[in-house]
N, CA, C and O atoms as a GROMACS GRO file, in nm:
protein
  292
    1ARG      N    1   0.456   1.679   0.119
    1ARG     CA    2   0.587   1.764   0.112
    1ARG      C    3   0.716   1.620   0.053
    1ARG      O    4   0.790   1.622  -0.046
    2ARG      N    5   0.707   1.559   0.111
    2ARG     CA    6   0.793   1.430   0.077
    2ARG      C    7   0.718   1.296   0.068
    2ARG      O    8   0.619   1.255   0.129
    3VAL      N    9   0.798   1.241  -0.029
    3VAL     CA   10   0.761   1.106  -0.092
    3VAL      C   11   0.915   1.033  -0.100
    3VAL      O   12   1.015   1.098  -0.130
    4ALA      N   13   0.917   0.901  -0.071
    4ALA     CA   14   1.018   0.813  -0.091
    4ALA      C   15   0.989   0.694  -0.113
    4ALA      O   16   0.906   0.631  -0.047
    5VAL      N   17   1.059   0.648  -0.214
    5VAL     CA   18   1.020   0.500  -0.281
    5VAL      C   19   1.123   0.402  -0.287
    5VAL      O   20   1.190   0.426  -0.388
    6THR      N   21   1.164   0.312  -0.231
    6THR     CA   22   1.231   0.213  -0.211
    6THR      C   23   1.222   0.059  -0.239
    6THR      O   24   1.125  -0.008  -0.202
    7MET      N   25   1.324   0.009  -0.304
    7MET     CA   26   1.314  -0.082  -0.403
    7MET      C   27   1.382  -0.231  -0.324
    7MET      O   28   1.496  -0.204  -0.361
    8ASP      N   29   1.397  -0.333  -0.264
    8ASP     CA   30   1.474  -0.425  -0.185
    8ASP      C   31   1.432  -0.563  -0.277
    8ASP      O   32   1.328  -0.628  -0.269
    9ILE      N   33   1.561  -0.590  -0.378
    9ILE     CA   34   1.530  -0.707  -0.429
    9ILE      C   35   1.638  -0.812  -0.361
    9ILE      O   36   1.758  -0.790  -0.347
   10ALA      N   37   1.558  -0.948  -0.315
   10ALA     CA   38   1.661  -1.027  -0.265
   10ALA      C   39   1.592  -1.180  -0.348
   10ALA      O   40   1.502  -1.196  -0.429
   11ALA      N   41   1.677  -1.262  -0.286
   11ALA     CA   42   1.673  -1.374  -0.414
   11ALA      C   43   1.533  -1.433  -0.464
   11ALA      O   44   1.502  -1.447  -0.582
   12GLY      N   45   1.451  -1.465  -0.352
   12GLY     CA   46   1.317  -1.486  -0.424
   12GLY      C   47   1.146  -1.368  -0.399
   12GLY      O   48   1.027  -1.380  -0.428
   13SER      N   49   1.232  -1.263  -0.329
   13SER     CA   50   1.108  -1.147  -0.378
   13SER      C   51   1.157  -1.045  -0.380
   13SER      O   52   1.277  -1.047  -0.354
   14VAL      N   53   1.093  -0.903  -0.410
   14VAL     CA   54   1.084  -0.798  -0.459
   14VAL      C   55   0.993  -0.682  -0.372
   14VAL      O   56   0.874  -0.671  -0.404
   15THR      N   57   1.040  -0.608  -0.278
   15THR     CA   58   0.969  -0.536  -0.166
   15THR      C   59   0.982  -0.375  -0.200
   15THR      O   60   1.078  -0.300  -0.185
   16ILE      N   61   0.840  -0.348  -0.256
   16ILE     CA   62   0.858  -0.205  -0.274
   16ILE      C   63   0.771  -0.103  -0.198
   16ILE      O   64   0.649  -0.089  -0.209
   17VAL      N   65   0.872  -0.022  -0.101
   17VAL     CA   66   0.767   0.077  -0.018
   17VAL      C   67   0.778   0.190  -0.099
   17VAL      O   68   0.854   0.207  -0.194
   18ILE      N   69   0.690   0.270  -0.049
   18ILE     CA   70   0.633   0.399  -0.089
   18ILE      C   71   0.535   0.479   0.030
   18ILE      O   72   0.426   0.432   0.062
   19GLU      N   73   0.600   0.632   0.104
   19GLU     CA   74   0.578   0.659   0.183
   19GLU      C   75   0.628   0.824   0.180
   19GLU      O   76   0.736   0.880   0.158
   20ASP      N   77   0.457   0.881   0.220
   20ASP     CA   78   0.476   1.007   0.224
   20ASP      C   79   0.439   1.110   0.334
   20ASP      O   80   0.317   1.100   0.350
   21ASN      N   81   0.470   1.170   0.387
   21ASN     CA   82   0.467   1.271   0.500
   21ASN      C   83   0.308   1.337   0.466
   21ASN      O   84   0.323   1.459   0.471
   22GLY      N   85   0.200   1.312   0.442
   22GLY     CA   86   0.104   1.386   0.395
   22GLY      C   87   0.000   1.389   0.494
   22GLY      O   88   0.018   1.418   0.612
   23ARG      N   89  -0.106   1.359   0.445
   23ARG     CA   90  -0.245   1.374   0.549
   23ARG      C   91  -0.283   1.269   0.605
   23ARG      O   92  -0.357   1.254   0.702
   24GLY      N   93  -0.217   1.179   0.525
   24GLY     CA   94  -0.281   1.041   0.607
   24GLY      C   95  -0.452   1.048   0.583
   24GLY      O   96  -0.520   1.137   0.531
   25PHE      N   97  -0.494   0.911   0.646
   25PHE     CA   98  -0.638   0.895   0.623
   25PHE      C   99  -0.687   0.770   0.749
   25PHE      O  100  -0.610   0.713   0.825
   26LEU      N  101  -0.801   0.756   0.742
   26LEU     CA  102  -0.884   0.633   0.859
   26LEU      C  103  -0.876   0.522   0.786
   26LEU      O  104  -0.982   0.511   0.724
   27LEU      N  105  -0.781   0.406   0.753
   27LEU     CA  106  -0.788   0.347   0.676
   27LEU      C  107  -0.884   0.244   0.680
   27LEU      O  108  -0.897   0.183   0.574
   28GLU      N  109  -0.976   0.198   0.805
   28GLU     CA  110  -1.112   0.179   0.831
   28GLU      C  111  -1.185   0.215   0.747
   28GLU      O  112  -1.240   0.127   0.681
   29THR      N  113  -1.209   0.334   0.721
   29THR     CA  114  -1.281   0.397   0.594
   29THR      C  115  -1.294   0.357   0.479
   29THR      O  116  -1.391   0.388   0.409
   30THR      N  117  -1.170   0.261   0.430
   30THR     CA  118  -1.195   0.219   0.296
   30THR      C  119  -1.177   0.094   0.224
   30THR      O  120  -1.128   0.061   0.116
   31HIS      N  121  -1.258   0.016   0.363
   31HIS     CA  122  -1.281  -0.115   0.307
   31HIS      C  123  -1.365  -0.156   0.201
   31HIS      O  124  -1.464  -0.087   0.176
   32GLU      N  125  -1.343  -0.250   0.140
   32GLU     CA  126  -1.406  -0.307   0.011
   32GLU      C  127  -1.558  -0.348  -0.006
   32GLU      O  128  -1.622  -0.366  -0.110
   33ASP      N  129  -1.598  -0.356   0.130
   33ASP     CA  130  -1.725  -0.381   0.168
   33ASP      C  131  -1.837  -0.261   0.200
   33ASP      O  132  -1.957  -0.274   0.223
   34MET      N  133  -1.748  -0.130   0.193
   34MET     CA  134  -1.809  -0.017   0.219
   34MET      C  135  -1.923   0.020   0.046
   34MET      O  136  -1.922  -0.049  -0.055
   35GLU      N  137  -2.003   0.144   0.070
   35GLU     CA  138  -2.087   0.168   0.010
   35GLU      C  139  -1.982   0.235  -0.137
   35GLU      O  140  -2.021   0.217  -0.252
   36SER      N  141  -1.869   0.301  -0.109
   36SER     CA  142  -1.785   0.394  -0.184
   36SER      C  143  -1.679   0.353  -0.114
   36SER      O  144  -1.651   0.400  -0.004
   37PRO      N  145  -1.598   0.244  -0.184
   37PRO     CA  146  -1.438   0.204  -0.143
   37PRO      C  147  -1.357   0.267  -0.237
   37PRO      O  148  -1.391   0.289  -0.353
   38HIS      N  149  -1.264   0.292  -0.195
   38HIS     CA  150  -1.116   0.370  -0.269
   38HIS      C  151  -1.102   0.261  -0.344
   38HIS      O  152  -1.060   0.160  -0.287
   39TRP      N  153  -1.135   0.255  -0.503
   39TRP     CA  154  -1.055   0.170  -0.546
   39TRP      C  155  -0.930   0.166  -0.590
   39TRP      O  156  -0.893   0.066  -0.651
   40GLY      N  157  -0.832   0.285  -0.564
   40GLY     CA  158  -0.712   0.277  -0.617
   40GLY      C  159  -0.668   0.156  -0.499
   40GLY      O  160  -0.611   0.061  -0.552
   41LEU      N  161  -0.682   0.144  -0.374
   41LEU     CA  162  -0.649   0.104  -0.251
   41LEU      C  163  -0.693  -0.074  -0.291
   41LEU      O  164  -0.632  -0.179  -0.273
   42VAL      N  165  -0.794  -0.050  -0.337
   42VAL     CA  166  -0.878  -0.232  -0.350
   42VAL      C  167  -0.768  -0.248  -0.460
   42VAL      O  168  -0.667  -0.305  -0.419
   43THR      N  169  -0.769  -0.202  -0.614
   43THR     CA  170  -0.677  -0.225  -0.700
   43THR      C  171  -0.561  -0.286  -0.636
   43THR      O  172  -0.543  -0.408  -0.628
   44MET      N  173  -0.475  -0.186  -0.586
   44MET     CA  174  -0.328  -0.260  -0.503
   44MET      C  175  -0.290  -0.389  -0.508
   44MET      O  176  -0.206  -0.462  -0.560
   45ARG      N  177  -0.434  -0.392  -0.398
   45ARG     CA  178  -0.395  -0.504  -0.303
   45ARG      C  179  -0.433  -0.611  -0.411
   45ARG      O  180  -0.357  -0.705  -0.390
   46GLU      N  181  -0.512  -0.639  -0.511
   46GLU     CA  182  -0.633  -0.713  -0.579
   46GLU      C  183  -0.467  -0.754  -0.706
   46GLU      O  184  -0.440  -0.867  -0.746
   47ARG      N  185  -0.397  -0.643  -0.734
   47ARG     CA  186  -0.294  -0.662  -0.815
   47ARG      C  187  -0.190  -0.766  -0.774
   47ARG      O  188  -0.173  -0.868  -0.840
   48ALA      N  189  -0.108  -0.734  -0.640
   48ALA     CA  190  -0.033  -0.793  -0.564
   48ALA      C  191  -0.100  -0.920  -0.549
   48ALA      O  192  -0.032  -1.016  -0.586
   49ALA      N  193  -0.191  -0.941  -0.514
   49ALA     CA  194  -0.263  -1.086  -0.479
   49ALA      C  195  -0.262  -1.162  -0.639
   49ALA      O  196  -0.218  -1.277  -0.641
   50ALA      N  197  -0.277  -1.142  -0.682
   50ALA     CA  198  -0.258  -1.186  -0.841
   50ALA      C  199  -0.140  -1.229  -0.896
   50ALA      O  200  -0.138  -1.325  -0.974
   51ILE      N  201  -0.041  -1.169  -0.863
   51ILE     CA  202   0.110  -1.249  -0.875
   51ILE      C  203   0.182  -1.311  -0.753
   51ILE      O  204   0.302  -1.338  -0.757
   52GLY      N  205   0.102  -1.334  -0.638
   52GLY     CA  206   0.135  -1.413  -0.528
   52GLY      C  207   0.211  -1.328  -0.401
   52GLY      O  208   0.278  -1.375  -0.308
   53GLY      N  209   0.172  -1.172  -0.434
   53GLY     CA  210   0.227  -1.092  -0.341
   53GLY      C  211   0.101  -1.058  -0.245
   53GLY      O  212  -0.012  -1.105  -0.236
   54ARG      N  213   0.178  -0.947  -0.172
   54ARG     CA  214   0.047  -0.843  -0.078
   54ARG      C  215   0.092  -0.734  -0.059
   54ARG      O  216   0.213  -0.714  -0.055
   55CYS      N  217   0.005  -0.642  -0.044
   55CYS     CA  218  -0.006  -0.496  -0.025
   55CYS      C  219  -0.053  -0.454   0.083
   55CYS      O  220  -0.173  -0.475   0.093
   56THR      N  221  -0.002  -0.397   0.179
   56THR     CA  222  -0.024  -0.357   0.325
   56THR      C  223  -0.039  -0.204   0.269
   56THR      O  224  -0.018  -0.168   0.153
   57ILE      N  225  -0.082  -0.119   0.385
   57ILE     CA  226  -0.139  -0.017   0.392
   57ILE      C  227  -0.079   0.062   0.530
   57ILE      O  228  -0.128  -0.008   0.618
   58GLU      N  229  -0.014   0.152   0.589
   58GLU     CA  230  -0.032   0.216   0.712
   58GLU      C  231  -0.027   0.321   0.704
   58GLU      O  232   0.061   0.381   0.643
   59THR      N  233  -0.126   0.375   0.768
   59THR     CA  234  -0.161   0.510   0.783
   59THR      C  235  -0.273   0.559   0.911
   59THR      O  236  -0.338   0.483   0.983
   60SER      N  237  -0.274   0.728   0.915
   60SER     CA  238  -0.365   0.769   1.017
   60SER      C  239  -0.354   0.892   1.004
   60SER      O  240  -0.246   0.929   0.957
   61PRO      N  241  -0.425   0.967   1.028
   61PRO     CA  242  -0.478   1.114   1.003
   61PRO      C  243  -0.353   1.170   1.086
   61PRO      O  244  -0.321   1.153   1.203
   62GLY      N  245  -0.272   1.269   0.943
   62GLY     CA  246  -0.192   1.355   1.010
   62GLY      C  247  -0.056   1.299   1.032
   62GLY      O  248   0.042   1.355   1.082
   63ARG      N  249  -0.069   1.188   0.988
   63ARG     CA  250   0.083   1.107   0.990
   63ARG      C  251   0.148   1.036   0.838
   63ARG      O  252   0.230   0.949   0.810
   64GLY      N  253   0.079   1.106   0.783
   64GLY     CA  254   0.121   1.012   0.667
   64GLY      C  255   0.072   0.911   0.570
   64GLY      O  256  -0.046   0.926   0.539
   65THR      N  257   0.140   0.799   0.508
   65THR     CA  258   0.097   0.708   0.445
   65THR      C  259   0.195   0.608   0.425
   65THR      O  260   0.286   0.665   0.366
   66ARG      N  261   0.226   0.488   0.443
   66ARG     CA  262   0.341   0.412   0.425
   66ARG      C  263   0.232   0.220   0.337
   66ARG      O  264   0.159   0.133   0.383
   67VAL      N  265   0.286   0.250   0.212
   67VAL     CA  266   0.235   0.119   0.144
   67VAL      C  267   0.354   0.039   0.093
   67VAL      O  268   0.463   0.058   0.040
   68THR      N  269   0.263  -0.080   0.144
   68THR     CA  270   0.429  -0.156   0.094
   68THR      C  271   0.408  -0.292   0.029
   68THR      O  272   0.321  -0.358   0.086
   69VAL      N  273   0.475  -0.358  -0.092
   69VAL     CA  274   0.409  -0.453  -0.159
   69VAL      C  275   0.519  -0.528  -0.186
   69VAL      O  276   0.609  -0.502  -0.265
   70GLU      N  277   0.504  -0.636  -0.105
   70GLU     CA  278   0.583  -0.784  -0.149
   70GLU      C  279   0.546  -0.865  -0.230
   70GLU      O  280   0.433  -0.912  -0.216
   71ALA      N  281   0.638  -0.912  -0.352
   71ALA     CA  282   0.593  -1.013  -0.442
   71ALA      C  283   0.711  -1.068  -0.457
   71ALA      O  284   0.818  -1.011  -0.432
   72PRO      N  285   0.691  -1.238  -0.520
   72PRO     CA  286   0.795  -1.307  -0.518
   72PRO      C  287   0.849  -1.258  -0.649
   72PRO      O  288   0.808  -1.167  -0.721
   73ARG      N  289   0.940  -1.331  -0.660
   73ARG     CA  290   1.014  -1.275  -0.805
   73ARG      C  291   1.021  -1.388  -0.885
   73ARG      O  292   1.071  -1.380  -0.997
   0.00000   0.00000   0.00000
């Protein structure tokens, strides 16, 4: 029902946060080494790393999801 997107631009970095109040999920079931990884999550992490940044995901069932991407400017 609710999605918020925020961006913070600092002298040396950019931080983007996307969060919702959706169903959430068990993050430990989405690791790259599983038989059926969640490719969207894998790709977000890889793209952030490719530009020297990082992507973190906070979620749990029934509590929504928060994705934070921090990257250098």
